C-alpha positions in Angstrom: -68.2 -33.2 -118.9 -67.3 -36.4 -120.4 -64.6 -37.5 -122.0 -64.6 -39.6 -125.3 -62.0 -41.5 -127.2 -62.6 -42.6 -130.7 -62.1 -46.4 -132.1 -62.0 -46.9 -135.6 -60.9 -49.6 -138.4 -61.4 -51.3 -141.3 -60.0 -54.3 -142.1 -59.8 -55.1 -145.7 -57.2 -53.4 -148.9 -60.5 -53.0 -151.0 -62.2 -50.8 -148.8 -61.2 -47.1 -149.2 -59.2 -45.3 -146.3 -62.3 -43.0 -146.3 -64.2 -45.6 -144.3 -62.3 -44.4 -141.7 -63.2 -41.0 -141.6 -66.5 -41.8 -142.3 -66.7 -44.1 -138.8 -65.0 -41.0 -137.3 -67.7 -38.6 -138.4 -70.4 -40.7 -137.0 -68.9 -41.4 -133.8 -68.4 -37.5 -133.6 -71.5 -36.8 -134.0 -73.1 -39.4 -131.3 -70.7 -38.2 -128.9 -71.7 -34.4 -129.5 -75.3 -35.5 -129.3 -74.7 -36.8 -125.5 -72.8 -33.5 -125.0 -69.2 -35.5 -124.2 -66.1 -33.6 -125.6 -63.8 -35.9 -127.8 -60.1 -35.9 -126.7 -58.5 -38.8 -128.8 -59.0 -40.9 -131.8 -57.5 -44.6 -132.6 -57.8 -46.0 -135.5 -56.1 -49.0 -137.5 -56.5 -49.2 -141.6 -56.6 -52.7 -143.4 -56.2 -54.6 -140.5 -58.1 -57.6 -139.8 -60.9 -57.6 -136.5 -59.2 -61.7 -135.8 -56.2 -60.4 -134.6 -55.8 -57.9 -131.5 -52.1 -57.2 -132.4 -53.0 -53.9 -134.4 -50.9 -50.5 -133.5 -54.1 -48.6 -132.9 -56.0 -51.2 -131.0 -52.8 -52.0 -128.7 -52.6 -48.3 -127.8 -56.1 -48.2 -127.1 -55.5 -50.6 -124.1 -52.1 -49.1 -122.8 -53.9 -45.8 -122.5 -57.2 -47.7 -120.7 -55.2 -47.2 -116.9 -54.2 -43.6 -117.6 -57.0 -41.8 -117.3 -57.0 -40.2 -120.5 -60.8 -40.2 -121.1 -64.3 -41.8 -119.9 -65.8 -43.5 -122.7 -64.7 -45.7 -126.2 -66.7 -44.6 -128.6 -67.5 -47.3 -131.7 -69.4 -47.2 -134.9 -70.5 -50.9 -134.3 -69.0 -54.1 -131.8 -67.0 -55.5 -134.6 -64.8 -52.7 -135.4 -62.8 -53.4 -132.1 -62.5 -57.0 -132.9 -63.7 -60.3 -134.5 -63.0 -62.6 -131.7 -65.2 -63.3 -128.6 -62.4 -63.4 -126.1 -60.5 -59.9 -127.2 -63.7 -58.0 -127.1 -64.6 -59.5 -123.8 -61.3 -59.0 -122.1 -61.4 -55.4 -123.8 -64.7 -54.8 -121.7 -63.5 -56.4 -118.9 -60.4 -54.2 -118.8 -63.1 -51.0 -119.3 -65.0 -52.2 -116.6 -62.2 -52.4 -114.5 -61.1 -49.0 -115.3 -64.3 -47.2 -115.0 -64.5 -46.6 -118.6 -67.7 -46.7 -120.8 -68.1 -49.1 -123.9 -70.1 -47.5 -126.6 -71.0 -48.6 -129.7 -72.9 -46.1 -131.9 -75.7 -48.9 -133.4 -76.6 -50.2 -130.1 -75.8 -47.8 -127.5 -73.5 -49.1 -124.2 -72.3 -52.3 -124.7 -72.9 -54.5 -121.6 -72.2 -58.1 -120.8 -75.1 -59.1 -122.9 -73.9 -57.3 -126.1 -70.2 -58.8 -125.6 -72.0 -62.6 -125.3 -74.6 -62.2 -127.9 -72.5 -59.9 -130.8 -68.9 -60.7 -130.0 -70.4 -64.7 -130.6 -72.2 -63.3 -134.0 -68.8 -61.7 -134.7 -66.7 -64.8 -134.2 -69.1 -67.1 -136.7 -68.8 -64.6 -139.6 -65.1 -64.7 -138.8 -65.4 -68.2 -139.0 -67.9 -68.6 -142.2 -65.8 -65.3 -144.0 -62.8 -68.3 -143.3 -64.3 -71.4 -144.8 -66.0 -69.1 -147.6 -62.5 -68.1 -148.8 -61.5 -71.3 -148.3 -64.1 -72.6 -150.9 -63.3 -70.4 -153.3 -59.8 -70.8 -153.5 -60.7 -75.0 -154.4 -62.8 -74.1 -156.9 -60.0 -71.8 -158.4 -57.2 -75.0 -158.2 -59.9 -77.4 -159.6 -60.3 -75.0 -162.5 -56.9 -75.0 -162.8 -56.1 -71.3 -161.8 -53.4 -70.5 -159.2 -55.1 -69.3 -156.1 -52.0 -68.0 -154.1 -49.2 -65.3 -155.0 -47.5 -65.5 -158.8 -44.3 -67.4 -158.7 -41.4 -66.8 -160.1 -41.6 -67.6 -163.9 -44.8 -66.8 -164.7 -47.0 -63.5 -165.3 -50.5 -62.8 -164.2 -53.2 -62.4 -167.1 -55.1 -59.4 -167.2 -58.6 -59.6 -166.2 -58.6 -63.3 -165.5 -58.4 -64.1 -161.7 -56.0 -66.7 -160.7 -54.8 -67.1 -164.1 -51.0 -67.1 -165.2 -49.0 -67.6 -168.3 -45.1 -68.4 -168.7 -43.0 -65.5 -168.7 -40.3 -66.6 -171.1 -36.8 -65.0 -169.7 -37.7 -66.0 -166.3 -38.5 -69.5 -166.9 -34.9 -69.9 -168.6 -33.6 -68.9 -165.0 -35.8 -71.4 -163.5 -34.4 -74.0 -166.1 -31.3 -73.0 -165.5 -31.6 -73.5 -161.7 -33.0 -76.8 -161.8 -29.9 -77.8 -164.3 -27.1 -76.5 -162.0 -29.0 -77.9 -159.0 -29.3 -81.1 -160.3 -25.6 -81.5 -161.8 -24.3 -80.7 -158.2 -24.1 -77.2 -157.4 -25.4 -76.1 -154.6 -28.3 -73.7 -154.0 -25.8 -71.2 -152.0 -23.5 -71.2 -155.5 -25.7 -70.7 -157.5 -27.6 -67.7 -155.9 -24.1 -66.0 -155.1 -24.0 -66.6 -159.4 -27.2 -65.2 -160.0 -26.5 -62.2 -158.3 -22.8 -61.8 -159.4 -24.8 -61.8 -162.9 -27.3 -59.5 -162.0 -30.0 -61.5 -162.5 -33.3 -60.2 -160.1 -35.0 -62.9 -158.1 -38.7 -62.7 -157.3 -40.0 -59.1 -156.4 -36.5 -58.0 -158.1 -35.0 -58.7 -154.7 -31.4 -60.5 -154.3 -31.1 -64.4 -155.0 -30.8 -66.0 -151.3 -30.0 -70.0 -150.8 -33.7 -70.2 -148.9 -35.1 -68.8 -152.1 -33.8 -71.4 -154.0 -33.9 -74.6 -151.8 -37.3 -73.8 -149.2 -38.5 -76.3 -147.5 -39.9 -79.4 -149.5 -42.4 -80.6 -146.7 -44.2 -77.1 -147.2 -43.6 -77.3 -150.9 -41.8 -73.8 -150.3 -38.7 -72.7 -152.5 -38.3 -72.6 -156.2 -37.1 -76.4 -156.3 -39.9 -77.7 -154.1 -42.7 -75.8 -156.8 -44.6 -78.6 -158.8 -45.9 -75.8 -161.1 -42.9 -76.2 -163.0 -43.6 -79.7 -164.0 -47.3 -78.4 -164.9 -49.0 -80.1 -161.5 -50.9 -77.6 -159.4 -50.6 -78.8 -156.1 -53.1 -76.4 -153.4 -53.7 -76.8 -149.8 -50.0 -78.7 -148.9 -50.2 -76.4 -145.8 -53.0 -74.8 -143.4 -52.3 -71.9 -141.6 -53.1 -70.9 -137.9 -52.5 -67.8 -136.0 -50.9 -67.7 -132.5 -52.6 -66.6 -130.1 -49.9 -65.2 -128.2 -48.2 -63.4 -131.0 -50.9 -62.8 -134.0 -48.5 -64.3 -136.6 -49.3 -67.3 -138.9 -48.0 -70.7 -138.5 -47.3 -72.7 -141.2 -48.6 -76.8 -140.4 -48.3 -79.2 -143.4 -51.0 -81.4 -144.2 -51.5 -84.7 -144.8 -51.0 -86.1 -148.7 -54.7 -86.8 -148.3 -55.8 -83.5 -148.1 -53.9 -81.9 -151.0 -55.7 -80.8 -154.2 -54.1 -81.7 -157.3 -54.7 -80.3 -160.8 -52.9 -80.9 -163.9 -51.8 -77.9 -165.5 -49.4 -78.5 -168.5 -49.9 -75.0 -170.4 -47.6 -74.2 -167.3 -45.1 -76.8 -167.5 -41.4 -75.0 -167.5 -39.4 -78.3 -166.8 -39.3 -81.3 -167.9 -40.4 -85.1 -165.9 -36.5 -86.3 -166.0 -34.8 -82.9 -164.8 -37.5 -82.6 -161.9 -36.7 -86.1 -160.9 -33.1 -85.4 -160.7 -33.9 -82.5 -158.4 -36.2 -84.7 -156.4 -33.6 -87.8 -156.1 -30.9 -85.0 -155.2 -32.6 -83.6 -152.4 -33.4 -86.9 -151.2 -30.3 -87.5 -150.5 -28.7 -84.2 -149.5 -31.8 -84.2 -147.0 -30.2 -87.1 -145.1 -26.9 -86.0 -145.3 -27.1 -82.1 -143.9 -29.1 -84.1 -140.6 -26.4 -86.3 -139.7 -23.7 -85.2 -137.9 -20.2 -86.7 -138.6 -21.1 -90.3 -137.0 -24.4 -90.9 -138.9 -26.5 -89.5 -136.1 -29.4 -87.4 -136.7 -29.2 -84.0 -135.8 -32.0 -82.0 -133.6 -32.3 -78.8 -135.4 -35.2 -77.8 -133.2 -32.5 -77.4 -130.0 -30.3 -75.5 -131.8 -27.8 -73.7 -129.5 -28.0 -70.1 -129.3 -25.1 -68.0 -128.5 -24.4 -65.1 -126.3 -24.0 -62.5 -128.9 -26.7 -64.3 -131.5 -29.0 -61.6 -133.3 -26.2 -58.7 -132.1 -23.9 -58.8 -134.7 -24.1 -56.7 -137.8 -22.3 -56.6 -140.9 -20.5 -53.4 -141.0 -20.1 -53.4 -145.3 -23.5 -54.3 -146.1 -25.6 -54.3 -142.5 -26.5 -57.5 -143.0 -26.2 -60.2 -139.9 -23.6 -61.9 -138.5 -24.6 -65.8 -137.9 -22.3 -68.7 -137.2 -21.1 -70.0 -140.5 -18.8 -73.1 -139.1 -17.4 -74.1 -135.4 -17.7 -71.6 -133.4 -17.2 -68.9 -136.3 -18.8 -66.1 -137.0 -19.3 -64.6 -140.7 -21.7 -62.2 -143.0 -24.6 -63.6 -144.0 -25.2 -62.4 -146.9 -21.7 -63.0 -148.3 -22.0 -66.3 -147.3 -25.9 -67.1 -148.7 -26.2 -64.4 -151.9 -22.5 -63.4 -152.4 -23.9 -59.8 -152.6 -21.6 -58.6 -149.9 -17.5 -58.4 -150.1 -16.6 -59.1 -146.4 -15.2 -62.8 -146.1 -13.5 -61.8 -143.0 -14.8 -64.5 -139.9 -14.4 -63.8 -136.3 -14.1 -66.6 -133.9 -17.0 -66.8 -131.3 -14.9 -66.9 -128.1 -12.5 -64.2 -129.1 -15.1 -62.0 -130.0 -17.3 -62.4 -127.0 -13.8 -61.7 -125.1 -13.5 -58.7 -126.6 -17.2 -57.1 -126.2 -16.8 -58.8 -122.3 -13.6 -57.4 -121.5 -15.2 -53.9 -122.8 -18.3 -54.4 -120.4 -15.8 -55.4 -117.8 -14.1 -52.2 -118.5 -16.9 -50.1 -118.4 -18.6 -51.5 -115.6 -15.7 -50.7 -113.4 -16.2 -47.3 -113.6 -16.3 -45.7 -110.2 -19.7 -44.1 -110.7 -20.9 -47.4 -111.6 -19.5 -48.9 -108.6 -21.0 -46.3 -106.4 -24.4 -47.0 -108.1 -24.3 -50.9 -106.7 -23.2 -49.8 -103.5 -26.5 -47.4 -103.2 -28.4 -50.1 -105.0 -27.3 -53.1 -102.2 -27.6 -50.5 -99.2 -31.1 -49.6 -100.3 -31.9 -53.2 -101.0 -30.9 -53.8 -97.5 -33.0 -51.6 -96.1 -36.1 -52.2 -97.8 -35.5 -56.1 -95.8 -35.2 -54.5 -92.9 -37.7 -52.1 -93.1 -40.6 -55.1 -94.7 -39.4 -57.5 -91.8 -40.0 -54.8 -89.2 -43.5 -53.8 -91.0 -44.4 -57.8 -91.0 -43.9 -57.9 -87.2 -46.0 -54.6 -86.2 -48.8 -55.8 -87.9 -48.6 -58.9 -86.4 -48.4 -57.8 -83.0 -51.3 -55.1 -83.5 -53.6 -58.3 -85.2 -52.8 -60.0 -81.8 -53.7 -57.0 -79.4 -56.9 -56.6 -81.5 -57.8 -60.4 -81.1 -57.2 -60.5 -76.9 -59.4 -56.8 -77.1 -62.1 -59.1 -78.4 -61.4 -61.7 -76.3 -61.6 -59.8 -73.2 -65.0 -57.9 -74.1 -66.4 -61.5 -74.9 -65.1 -62.7 -71.4 -66.6 -59.9 -69.5 -69.9 -60.5 -71.7 -69.9 -64.0 -70.4 -68.9 -62.7 -66.8 -72.0 -60.9 -66.8 -74.3 -63.5 -67.1 -74.9 -63.1 -71.2 -73.4 -66.3 -72.2 -75.1 -68.1 -75.4 -74.5 -70.2 -78.7 -73.3 -67.5 -80.6 -70.7 -66.0 -78.0 -69.4 -69.8 -77.8 -69.1 -70.1 -81.6 -67.4 -66.5 -81.6 -65.3 -67.4 -79.0 -63.7 -70.2 -80.4 -63.0 -68.4 -83.9 -61.2 -65.8 -82.0 -59.1 -68.3 -80.2 -58.0 -69.9 -83.4 -57.0 -67.0 -84.7 -54.7 -66.2 -81.9 -53.2 -69.1 -81.9 -52.5 -69.0 -85.7 -51.2 -65.0 -85.0 -48.9 -66.4 -82.2 -47.3 -68.9 -84.6 -46.6 -66.6 -87.5 -45.1 -63.9 -84.9 -42.8 -66.8 -83.7 -42.0 -67.9 -86.6 -41.1 -64.7 -88.5 -38.2 -63.7 -89.5 -36.4 -60.9 -87.5 -35.7 -57.7 -89.1 -32.1 -58.0 -90.3 -29.3 -55.9 -88.7 -28.2 -53.1 -91.6 -24.3 -53.8 -91.6 -22.5 -52.5 -94.6 -20.1 -54.9 -96.1 -17.2 -53.8 -95.5 -15.4 -54.6 -98.9 -18.7 -54.1 -101.0 -16.1 -52.6 -104.1 -14.2 -55.7 -104.2 -17.5 -58.1 -104.1 -18.5 -56.3 -107.0 -15.2 -56.1 -108.7 -15.4 -59.8 -107.9 -18.8 -60.1 -109.8 -17.5 -58.5 -112.8 -14.0 -60.4 -113.3 -16.5 -63.8 -112.9 -18.8 -62.1 -115.6 -18.2 -64.3 -119.1 -17.9 -67.7 -116.7 -21.3 -67.1 -115.4 -22.8 -65.7 -119.0 -21.6 -68.3 -120.8 -22.9 -70.7 -118.1 -25.1 -74.0 -120.2 -28.2 -73.6 -117.9 -28.1 -69.8 -117.8 -26.8 -68.7 -121.2 -30.3 -68.4 -123.0 -31.2 -65.6 -120.2 -27.9 -64.1 -120.1 -28.2 -63.3 -124.0 -32.0 -61.7 -123.2 -29.7 -59.4 -120.4 -26.7 -58.5 -122.9 -29.6 -57.7 -125.5 -30.5 -54.7 -122.6 -27.0 -54.0 -122.6 -25.7 -53.8 -126.3 -28.1 -52.3 -128.7 -26.1 -54.1 -132.0 -22.4 -55.1 -132.6 -21.2 -53.7 -135.9 -18.0 -55.9 -137.3 -16.2 -53.8 -140.1 -13.0 -54.7 -142.1 -10.1 -52.8 -141.6 -10.1 -49.6 -144.1 -13.9 -49.2 -144.3 -15.8 -46.6 -142.9 -18.5 -47.7 -140.7 -20.1 -44.9 -139.0 -18.9 -41.0 -138.4 -16.5 -40.6 -135.5 -16.0 -44.4 -135.7 -12.5 -45.9 -135.6 -12.6 -49.2 -136.8 -10.6 -51.8 -135.5 -8.6 -54.3 -137.5 -10.0 -56.7 -138.7 -13.0 -56.2 -137.5 -14.5 -53.5 -135.2 -17.0 -52.1 -132.7 -20.1 -52.8 -130.6 -22.7 -49.6 -131.1 -23.2 -47.3 -127.8 -25.2 -49.4 -125.6 -28.7 -48.5 -124.1 -29.7 -48.4 -120.5 -29.1 -51.9 -118.7 -32.5 -51.7 -116.9 -30.9 -51.6 -113.8 -30.9 -48.3 -112.7 -27.4 -47.8 -114.1 -26.6 -44.6 -116.3 -26.7 -45.3 -120.0 -23.3 -46.1 -121.3 -22.3 -44.3 -124.5 -18.7 -45.2 -126.5 -17.8 -45.1 -130.2 -15.5 -48.1 -131.4 -12.6 -47.5 -129.3 -13.7 -49.2 -126.3 -13.5 -52.6 -127.8 -9.7 -52.0 -128.1 -7.7 -54.6 -126.3 
């Protein structure tokens, strides 16, 4: 009996979740009609078919080679996706795994269906994108906001795209503009607002990036031209990265912007706006230069060994580089919502973490594991070389057997042009096999190193030096993420986790995950960093 898997999807939050139930019901009836058995169901609710990065769909792909089902059933081909490349890839993978792909409305999916229906689905997607853009353009030209609600405004009930000024939030907007224009930094402004319990956009705490944003993209409170009664739309185009499925913003040239005057939405006057723009221009030059006035390349910022692994034990936020080789709590620095003001030197922290790693990696059971892995690798190399040599000898023997047979036929008077051609080809094969056999590496003699423990210790002793080498630090950082889940830095006297002994002035690394090197998982509490 055929085992069937069902996949269902709907793409818009405006649709009801019952759409999934309806699709499953239609597919179930089709399965019952054909005498199959439903063994599993995959679904994605309110997720666009333009991306293959959907949890249910990704699980379906992961299960294709596990032999869980014999047929995949969908209501229609466009439920699987609206990109031709994605649907074609799924069809190829199903064909390779011997799985039939069936759509209730057309039957078994063939290469012809993929070409025709897949193209139509992708054309629909392109057409939908164009119509959405056209609709947003129409709203922008009418002075209506086609995007989300900006801080300082309220939605007008039953009026799509229309906004009205929120007096309380508008006062905060004017305050931020004034304080920035008079010399205060976005970070200082954010900290003061948070200290006064002033809620930010979407009721979240204020951050410096919320205020300053990116001028070229028009993001951030200080760059929103709506505050001076000017609606600027189409400043950016958004495209999806096919490798990740994430949207990437690309600023459009100014001639592609759509600008509409909306004086009834003005919150900030022109002189204040111009003061802010002038100060932003100066700051952009200053922060984009080093002490010698040379331009900095932000694209190639240096990544450190423990980047992304550090967390504040007080607030749970990230610990990031806040000065020259100094780590600090990002929430304390940018928002002021954390009281942990302690800094820790990068080199000191790396030394303590790597010292803890070296101490634990020198455990006798891990040394034994290293020796076993070393010996297994040597045995595998020896057996691989031996297998290659045996195969070449067998090939050569088979060629010689065929040559002897042809020679006997020729001696018996059966010579012809076909035999001549075959004889020449075999002679060439024999010559190539003999060359490969002569040049093949002999099987290594397995001699166990008499000082394997010392060799292992020497490698571990040079751990910090090797991991911090400029040409390997990026790869080393990825390896560290396989060894360490996170490192929590907690001020003295602040409890972090149950049964945890904090270390002054910053504490510990959390239990380590399996290293991925077939070593046993290492479980340690804070005290393993004491030194």
